[in-house]
C-alpha positions in Angstrom: 74.0 120.9 147.6 72.3 123.8 149.0 69.4 125.9 147.4 68.7 129.6 148.6 66.5 132.3 147.7 67.9 135.5 145.9 66.4 138.3 144.5 65.8 138.3 140.9 64.3 135.8 138.2 66.0 132.5 139.3 66.8 130.2 142.0 70.8 130.3 142.9 72.4 126.7 143.2 75.0 126.8 145.4 78.0 124.0 145.2 79.0 122.1 148.3 81.0 119.1 147.9 80.8 116.0 146.0 77.0 116.4 145.6 77.4 118.9 142.9 78.5 116.1 140.6 75.2 114.4 140.7 74.6 115.8 137.0 71.7 116.0 134.8 69.1 114.1 136.8 69.3 116.2 139.6 69.4 119.6 137.6 66.1 118.5 135.9 64.6 118.2 139.4 65.2 121.6 140.8 62.4 123.7 140.9 62.5 126.6 138.3 60.6 129.4 138.4 58.6 130.8 135.3 61.4 132.7 133.9 63.6 129.6 133.2 61.2 127.4 131.8 58.7 129.4 129.7 60.8 128.9 126.7 61.6 125.1 127.3 59.3 121.9 126.7 59.7 118.1 127.5 60.6 115.8 125.2 61.5 112.2 124.6 64.5 111.1 123.2 64.1 108.8 119.9 67.0 106.9 120.6 66.8 106.0 124.3 63.5 107.3 125.2 65.0 109.5 128.0 62.7 112.7 128.9 64.4 115.7 128.5 64.1 119.6 128.2 64.4 121.4 125.2 64.0 124.8 123.5 60.4 125.4 122.3 61.7 127.4 119.2 63.9 124.4 118.2 62.7 121.2 119.8 65.6 118.6 119.7 64.9 114.8 119.3 67.8 113.7 120.9 69.1 114.0 124.5 72.9 114.0 124.0 75.7 114.2 121.6 75.9 110.7 122.0 72.5 109.7 120.7 72.5 112.0 117.9 75.6 110.3 116.5 74.0 106.7 117.0 71.3 108.2 114.8 73.5 109.6 112.2 75.6 106.3 112.2 72.1 104.6 111.8 72.5 102.0 114.6 68.9 102.1 115.3 67.4 99.3 113.3 63.8 100.4 114.1 64.2 103.8 112.7 65.7 102.3 109.5 63.1 99.7 109.1 60.5 102.6 109.5 61.9 104.4 106.7 62.9 101.4 104.5 60.7 98.7 103.3 62.3 94.9 104.4 63.1 93.9 101.3 64.8 97.4 100.3 66.6 97.3 103.7 67.9 93.6 102.7 69.4 94.9 99.5 71.0 97.9 100.9 72.7 96.1 103.5 73.9 93.7 101.0 75.0 96.7 99.0 76.8 98.0 101.9 78.9 94.7 102.3 79.7 94.6 98.8 81.3 98.0 98.7 83.1 97.4 101.9 84.4 94.3 100.5 85.7 95.9 97.5 87.3 98.7 99.5 89.2 96.0 101.4 90.5 94.4 98.2 91.5 97.8 96.9 93.5 98.5 99.9 95.2 95.2 100.6 95.6 94.0 96.6 99.6 95.2 96.7 100.0 94.6 100.7 100.8 91.0 102.7 99.5 90.6 106.0 101.0 87.8 108.5 98.9 85.5 110.7 100.1 84.0 113.8 102.0 81.4 111.9 103.8 83.9 109.9 102.3 82.7 106.6 101.5 85.2 104.3 97.8 85.3 102.8 97.9 86.5 99.0 97.1 85.5 95.6 97.8 86.0 91.7 101.1 86.8 90.6 102.3 89.1 93.3 101.7 85.8 95.6 103.8 83.8 93.3 106.6 86.4 93.6 106.6 86.6 97.2 106.3 82.6 97.6 109.3 82.4 95.3 111.3 84.9 97.5 110.5 82.8 100.6 107.9 85.1 102.0 111.0 87.9 102.9 112.7 91.1 101.6 115.7 89.9 99.4 117.6 92.9 100.2 121.2 92.1 101.5 121.0 92.4 105.3 117.4 92.7 105.5 115.1 89.6 105.2 112.3 91.3 106.5 108.8 89.6 106.6 106.8 92.8 107.5 104.8 95.2 105.0 106.2 93.7 101.7 105.9 95.0 98.2 106.6 93.5 94.5 109.4 95.7 92.6 109.8 95.9 88.9 113.6 95.2 88.4 113.9 96.8 85.0 111.5 99.7 86.3 109.1 98.5 83.4 105.7 98.1 85.1 104.5 96.4 81.9 107.1 93.5 82.3 105.4 91.2 84.8 107.7 88.3 84.2 108.7 86.5 87.5 112.4 87.3 86.8 111.6 90.8 86.6 109.7 90.9 89.8 111.4 90.9 93.3 110.2 91.1 96.8 111.4 94.0 98.9 109.9 95.5 102.5 108.6 99.1 101.9 111.9 100.5 103.8 114.3 98.9 101.2 111.9 99.5 98.3 111.8 103.3 99.2 115.9 103.3 99.4 116.3 101.5 95.9 113.7 104.3 94.3 115.5 107.2 96.2 119.1 105.6 95.9 120.3 108.3 93.3 118.9 111.1 95.5 119.8 110.3 99.2 120.7 106.5 99.6 123.7 105.9 101.9 125.5 104.0 98.9 125.2 107.0 96.2 128.6 107.9 94.9 129.0 111.5 93.7 130.9 112.6 90.8 131.0 116.7 90.2 129.6 117.3 93.6 125.9 118.8 92.9 125.6 117.6 89.2 126.2 114.1 88.4 125.4 111.2 90.6 126.0 107.3 90.1 124.5 104.5 91.8 124.7 100.8 91.0 122.4 97.5 92.4 122.8 94.0 91.8 120.4 91.2 91.7 121.6 87.7 92.1 119.6 84.6 91.0 119.9 81.0 91.7 118.1 78.5 89.6 118.0 74.7 89.7 120.1 74.0 86.4 117.4 71.4 85.4 114.4 72.6 85.9 115.3 76.2 85.4 113.2 77.2 88.2 114.6 80.0 90.8 115.5 78.6 94.3 116.8 81.8 95.6 117.5 85.8 95.2 119.6 88.4 96.5 119.3 92.0 96.0 122.6 94.2 96.8 123.4 97.7 96.7 127.1 98.6 95.7 129.8 100.7 96.1 131.7 102.4 93.1 135.0 103.2 94.3 137.3 106.0 93.6 139.5 104.0 90.7 136.1 103.9 88.7 135.5 107.5 89.2 138.9 108.4 88.2 138.5 106.5 84.9 135.2 108.2 83.9 136.9 111.6 84.5 140.0 110.5 82.5 137.9 109.3 79.6 136.2 112.9 79.6 139.1 115.0 79.6 142.2 112.9 77.9 142.2 112.5 74.1 144.0 109.2 74.8 142.7 108.0 78.2 144.4 105.0 80.0 141.5 102.8 80.0 138.1 102.2 78.3 135.2 102.2 80.6 133.6 99.6 78.6 132.0 96.6 80.9 133.6 93.6 80.4 133.7 91.1 83.2 131.8 90.1 86.6 133.6 88.3 89.3 132.9 86.5 92.2 135.1 86.5 95.4 135.0 84.8 99.1 136.4 88.1 101.4 133.9 89.4 104.2 135.6 92.7 104.2 133.1 95.6 103.8 133.3 97.4 100.4 135.3 100.7 100.3 136.1 103.5 98.3 139.6 102.8 98.2 139.1 99.4 96.7 140.8 98.5 93.4 140.0 94.9 93.0 138.1 91.9 95.0 140.0 91.1 98.2 139.8 87.3 97.5 138.8 86.7 94.0 137.4 83.3 93.4 136.0 83.2 89.7 135.1 85.5 86.8 133.2 85.4 83.7 132.7 87.6 80.7 129.5 89.9 80.7 126.8 88.0 78.6 124.7 91.2 77.8 124.8 94.9 78.2 122.4 97.8 77.2 121.1 101.1 78.4 117.6 102.7 78.6 117.9 106.9 79.0 120.3 107.3 82.0 120.1 103.5 83.2 122.5 101.0 82.2 122.0 97.0 82.3 124.8 94.3 82.4 124.2 90.7 82.9 126.7 87.9 83.7 125.9 84.3 83.7 127.8 81.4 85.6 126.6 77.5 84.5 126.3 74.9 87.1 130.1 73.4 86.9 131.9 76.5 86.2 132.0 77.1 89.9 130.5 76.3 93.1 130.9 77.5 96.8 129.8 80.3 99.4 130.6 84.0 98.0 130.9 87.0 100.0 132.0 89.6 97.2 131.2 90.5 94.0 132.5 93.1 91.5 131.9 94.6 87.8 135.3 95.3 85.7 136.1 97.2 82.9 139.0 96.5 80.5 140.9 93.9 81.8 141.5 90.0 80.5 139.7 86.7 82.0 142.5 86.8 84.6 141.4 87.5 88.4 142.6 91.0 89.4 142.9 92.5 86.0 141.1 95.6 84.8 139.3 98.8 86.5 137.2 97.8 89.4 133.8 99.7 88.6 131.8 98.2 91.2 132.2 96.1 94.4 129.4 94.7 96.5 129.2 92.7 99.6 126.9 89.4 99.4 125.8 86.2 101.3 125.3 83.4 98.3 125.9 79.9 98.1 126.0 78.0 94.8 125.9 74.5 94.6 126.8 72.2 91.0 123.3 71.8 90.5 122.3 75.7 90.5 123.2 78.5 87.7 123.9 82.0 88.8 122.6 85.1 86.9 124.2 88.6 88.2 121.9 91.2 86.7 123.7 94.7 87.6 122.0 98.3 87.0 123.7 101.5 87.0 121.8 104.8 87.3 123.4 108.3 86.4 121.3 111.4 87.7 
């Protein structure tokens, strides 16, 4: 760096190579004339005690933005203790810790975090639900253990029975709530006006204790024959079939559900619907299979209208792919919801 005299009120600083990067300390050593220093005074920083120049009209207490921010965050204990008595300071710190603790609880009360051993830390009813579902999302084909939430199956947030609470990851939970609007398994009737979407919940219980041993949630296909049946009933005085849910059926085929399906591919066992109801635009149906009725590995399921107790009869209203193994010591409950929007 070269210093050279020039006409005027200040000394010109010429840049020469890397010496220019020497920074603030070197600048403070440059000899300024009266015109440059007459409006400045020297002060000591309250944080680092460094001597620096500041304007006389507005004297700064800090040498840099970093020291100013440290003071703003109250990271200088001497300054705090100078303002507060020792007892007040202790109580103030205690209150801060309590507030931060409450904030962390509010932020994490409906979330679950994993440690290195992949064991969830939770408490209360939500913890019981996650433990029942083995710490993973129960949606068919998912089984994620990350970012889990608890969903109310019947959409009644005041119904906190363990049977009504299921564990889902946030992605599947969003799909469930948006299924009638933009989920891939939606089925559109009279495009743009009426939409139908169904969801199954399969629950296996120990036949003796009644405790839940396994659950699975699956999104279904409503095939063309079902939509045709509904259209026929809306327009024909003497419709071909009555759209009244009568049977639930289990099968063993791994073939993916398709719009052209008219029955299960490999039917295994069917039971009559035990209960059916609706609330506003959502219909609910439940079927029950006791321990001795059937057992085995099931890969498909369906809901039928009309028909008899014989497999393959009636109109297939819904078909779904599943992966459930039932033993002769377990009962199986199938809950199905149909949302019309």
